[in-house]
C-alpha positions as CSV (number, residue, x, y, z in Angstrom):
1,M,0.0,0.0,0.0
2,A,2.9,2.3,0.6
3,K,3.3,2.4,-3.2
4,Y,-0.1,4.1,-3.5
5,F,-0.6,5.9,-0.2
6,D,1.8,8.0,1.9
7,V,2.2,6.0,5.1
8,A,3.5,9.1,6.9
9,Q,0.0,10.5,6.5
10,V,-1.8,7.8,8.4
11,S,-4.2,9.3,10.9
12,Y,-5.1,6.1,12.7
13,V,-5.5,2.3,12.3
14,K,-8.5,0.6,13.7
15,L,-9.1,-3.2,14.3
16,D,-12.7,-4.4,14.1
17,K,-12.9,-7.8,15.7
18,E,-15.9,-9.9,14.7
19,L,-16.9,-13.4,15.7
20,F,-15.3,-15.2,12.8
21,D,-13.2,-12.5,11.1
22,S,-11.3,-9.3,11.8
23,E,-10.9,-6.2,9.6
24,Y,-8.3,-3.5,9.8
25,E,-9.1,0.1,8.7
26,V,-6.3,2.5,7.9
27,K,-7.5,6.2,7.7
28,F,-5.3,8.9,6.2
29,N,-5.2,12.6,7.1
30,D,-6.8,13.6,3.9
31,G,-9.9,11.4,4.6
32,R,-9.0,8.5,2.3
33,S,-9.1,5.0,3.8
34,V,-8.3,1.4,3.1
35,E,-9.6,-1.8,4.7
36,F,-8.0,-5.2,4.9
37,N,-9.2,-8.6,6.2
38,K,-7.2,-10.6,8.7
39,A,-5.4,-12.4,5.8
40,G,-4.1,-9.0,4.6
41,E,-6.4,-8.9,1.5
42,L,-7.7,-5.5,0.4
43,I,-11.4,-5.3,0.8
44,K,-12.1,-1.6,0.4
45,V,-10.5,1.6,-0.8
46,D,-12.2,4.9,-0.4
47,C,-10.4,7.9,-2.0
48,K,-13.2,10.3,-1.3
49,Y,-13.0,12.7,-4.3
50,S,-9.8,11.4,-5.9
51,E,-9.3,8.4,-8.1
52,V,-8.6,4.9,-6.7
53,P,-5.1,3.8,-8.0
54,A,-5.8,1.8,-11.1
55,A,-3.7,-1.1,-10.0
56,L,-6.0,-1.7,-7.0
57,V,-9.1,-2.2,-9.3
58,P,-9.5,-5.4,-11.3
59,E,-9.0,-4.8,-15.0
60,P,-12.5,-6.0,-16.1
61,V,-14.0,-3.3,-13.9
62,R,-11.6,-0.6,-15.1
63,N,-12.4,-1.5,-18.7
64,Y,-16.1,-1.4,-18.1
65,V,-15.9,2.1,-16.5
66,K,-13.6,3.4,-19.3
67,A,-15.9,2.0,-22.0
68,N,-19.3,3.1,-20.5
69,F,-18.4,6.2,-18.5
70,P,-15.3,7.7,-20.2
71,N,-15.6,11.0,-18.3
72,A,-15.8,9.3,-14.9
73,F,-13.4,7.6,-12.5
74,I,-13.6,5.3,-9.5
75,T,-13.5,7.0,-6.1
76,E,-14.3,3.9,-4.0
77,W,-13.8,0.2,-4.6
78,G,-14.7,-2.7,-2.4
79,R,-15.7,-6.4,-2.3
80,D,-18.2,-8.2,-0.3
81,D,-19.7,-11.7,0.0
82,W,-21.8,-11.2,-3.1
83,G,-19.3,-9.5,-5.3
84,Y,-17.8,-6.0,-5.9
85,K,-18.9,-2.4,-5.8
86,A,-17.4,0.6,-7.5
87,E,-18.5,4.2,-6.8
88,L,-17.8,6.7,-9.5
89,N,-17.2,10.4,-9.2
90,N,-20.4,11.1,-11.1
91,G,-22.5,9.6,-8.2
92,L,-23.2,6.2,-9.7
93,D,-22.6,2.9,-7.8
94,L,-21.8,-0.1,-10.0
95,K,-22.3,-3.6,-8.6
96,F,-20.5,-6.6,-10.1
97,N,-20.7,-10.3,-9.3
98,R,-17.6,-12.4,-8.5
99,S,-17.0,-12.9,-12.3
100,Y,-17.0,-9.1,-12.8
101,E,-20.3,-9.1,-14.6
102,L,-22.4,-6.0,-14.0
103,L,-25.4,-6.7,-11.7
104,G,-26.8,-3.2,-11.5
105,I,-26.3,0.5,-11.3
106,D,-27.6,2.7,-8.5
107,D,-27.6,6.5,-8.4
C-alpha cells in the first residue's frame, strides 16, 4: 500500500474484531481510507474525491468504466460476499458479481 498511499499521512489504524473475522481500517489525514481482512487482503479503498489507484481495481471493472463512463473515474472500490462495488465520481454505484459481470447501477 505504501506504493499508492503515503504511510507518513496515516491518521489512525482501527481493528474491528468480529466473531469469525477481523478487519483493519487505515485512515489517512486527507480522509482517504483502506480496509483489509485478517489475511491482509484488500477489501475496500475509499479515496473520497480522488481516483482509486488503477492497479487496485480489477482490469475488467476498469475496462467497463472506461468504455461506458469515459468521463468518470472510480472513487471507491470494495468487495463483499456477493461481489464487488465501484463508486464513480459522477455519483453512480456499480455492482458486479464475482465474475466481474455487471449486476446493476444505483444512483
